[in-house]
C-alpha positions, 0 to 999 in steps of 0.5 A: 539492816545494820544498827547500834545500841549506844548507852549515855552512860558507858558509851559503849556500842553493842551490835544489836538485832531489830527486835531489840527494845527497853524492857529486854532490858528494864530499869531496876526499880530503884533506878525507876523510882528516882528517874520517875520525878525526873521525867515528869516534873519538867512536864508538871512545871509546863504545866504549872506556869501555865495554871498560873498564867491562867489564875492571873490573866486578868492581871496580866492583862491590865498590866501587859495589854492596857485596851480600851475595856475589860474585855479586850485586855482579857482577849490580849492576855488569852491570845498571849497564852495561845502564843506560846501553842504555835510554837508547840508543831516546830519545838515537837519537830525539832526536839522530838527529832534530837530526841529519837537520835540524841537519847531521852534524857539528852532531850530532856535536859535540854527541854528543861534548860530551855523552859526555864529562859522561857519561865525568867522572861515571864517572871521578871517581864517589866510592865507597859506603864515601865518599857512601853511596848518592850513588855508584850513583846518580851511577854510574848517571846517568854511564852513562845520558849516555853511552847517550843520546849513543851512541844517536846516535853511530851514526845520525849519524856512519855516515850522514856515512860513507856519504854524504861521497864516491863511492858505489863507496866505500861499503863502505870508509867505512863499514868504519870504523866497525867499525874503530873498535869494534875499535880501541878495545876492543884499546887499552882491554883492554890497557890493563886488562890491563896495569893489572891486571899492574902494579898490586897489587889495592889500589891497583886498589881503590884509584885503578887501574880509574879510570885507563883512564876519566880518560884517555879523558876527557882525550881528548874535548876533541881530539874535540870541536875536531876535529868542530867543524871537520868538512866539513860535508855539505850539508843538505836543507831541506824544508817537513815535516808530520812528523817524521822517527821519525813517517815512519820510523814510517808509510813505514819501518817494515818496515826499521825493524822487521826491522832491529832484528831483524837487530841481535840476533845481531851484537851478542849475539855482540860484547858476549858474545865480546868483553865477557863472556867473560873474566868467564864464563872465569874465574867459571864454568869456573874457567880462567885469567884470561890465557886470557881475556884472548887470547880478548878481544884476538884478538877486538878486533884482528879487529874492527880489522882485517877490517872494511877488507877486509869493505868493500871485499868489499862495494863488489864487490858488487851486494847485501848480503842474500847475504852476510849469509845466508852469515855468518849460517849460518857463524856459526851453526854455530860458536857451539856447538863455541866454548863445546863446546871450552871446557867440555871444556878443549880446547887453547886453541888451537882455541878462539881459532881458532874464535872468529877464524874467528866473528870474521871472519864477524862483521864482515864481516855488520857491513858489509854490514848497515850499509850494507843499513840505510843503503840502507834509508832516504832521506837526509832521516831516515837518521840518524833510521832507522840510530839508532833501528835499531842503538840499539833492537836493541842495547839489546834484545839487546846492552846486556842480553845480559850481565845475560841470560847471568849470571841463565840461569847462576846459574839453570839452572847449566847452563855452556852457557847462552851458546851456548843463548843466542846459538843463539836469537839467531841464529835470530832475526836469521836469520829477519828477512834471510829476510823482508827486502827487498831493494831498488835504493838510494834515488834522493835518498841 
């Protein structure tokens, strides 16, 4: 099948064999270093926004969803958080296709622009007291735009990270994806804690909660600019009889479906431990807010640091599945002790140690997972495949994790409900991992 490779910087078309890969023409180190920031910034800003939304979900619930009880307002605010995830599959389908057809650079620039528009709506949305029902409607539209852009972000960004250099350092490059999430969550949580401790309650409700969103919005133009100057990778063009999504469903259905189930445990853990834990500890267990912040901060810090070591490990081992299996079993053993120590009032140090151990395993697993999924799809549909797996999995299991656990706690009154939810997620993901058929990397990647 005849193909051409187009470089956006030269618009030159060069005849190429099927086996041509970006790895055969790796970017220079200076180009890689400059480009890493451009690629990971968008993912970091996405996580940063989710972090500050979770941090101020109680305030947002009161301002945009006045209800008969505090629990009802919080539930509606958390549901709006989940609404953003509903748009992820659509974003992954359309933006993943765009990235496979027009190149990673073009997709990443478009995604950042859409993300900026969504953040702007959230940052400046008037409250229910000011405009009535328009307030939650604008907030929901903003969250939907953010979710749509986020749906394509992971596929385009991780594909670029994997393809932009030598195969022997794939793990290190892909680890930046997770590290950017940890750094963003850390900054978002720290900023939320700073505002909470320095501003009065009146100031927080009046304008303080908007500050983190405005800061994130101010960074967006920088992200758009540097992504427009990102070094483009070769775009393989070939005569297609079907869209990437159709090809994935026809020829790569098994890794698609199993990959979605593999996401369940990791995304549920991330959104419950990093984002939901403060609200759970304060509202359900009646523990001091300061203790809950420590848990989120430590989890975010480990997500910033551990992926780099996990990437080096991934580059040294020949297979991804054994690493994922060891981490999955270890994490399952830690779920119950973590929530048992919290409920029984054990020392904060012991709880932090258990959560730290679980987060180390989670981050090692995350890097191996990204590589496992990326290597399961050929390059011509890789951005679409990665985007669909991650977006659908995170939407079904991560985006609704907080809502589901809040509902379970309200219905059952059982403080260990989050532990049961995490264990169920772990069993499903473990079954999918055992069914996964790991094979050699595609020749055209």
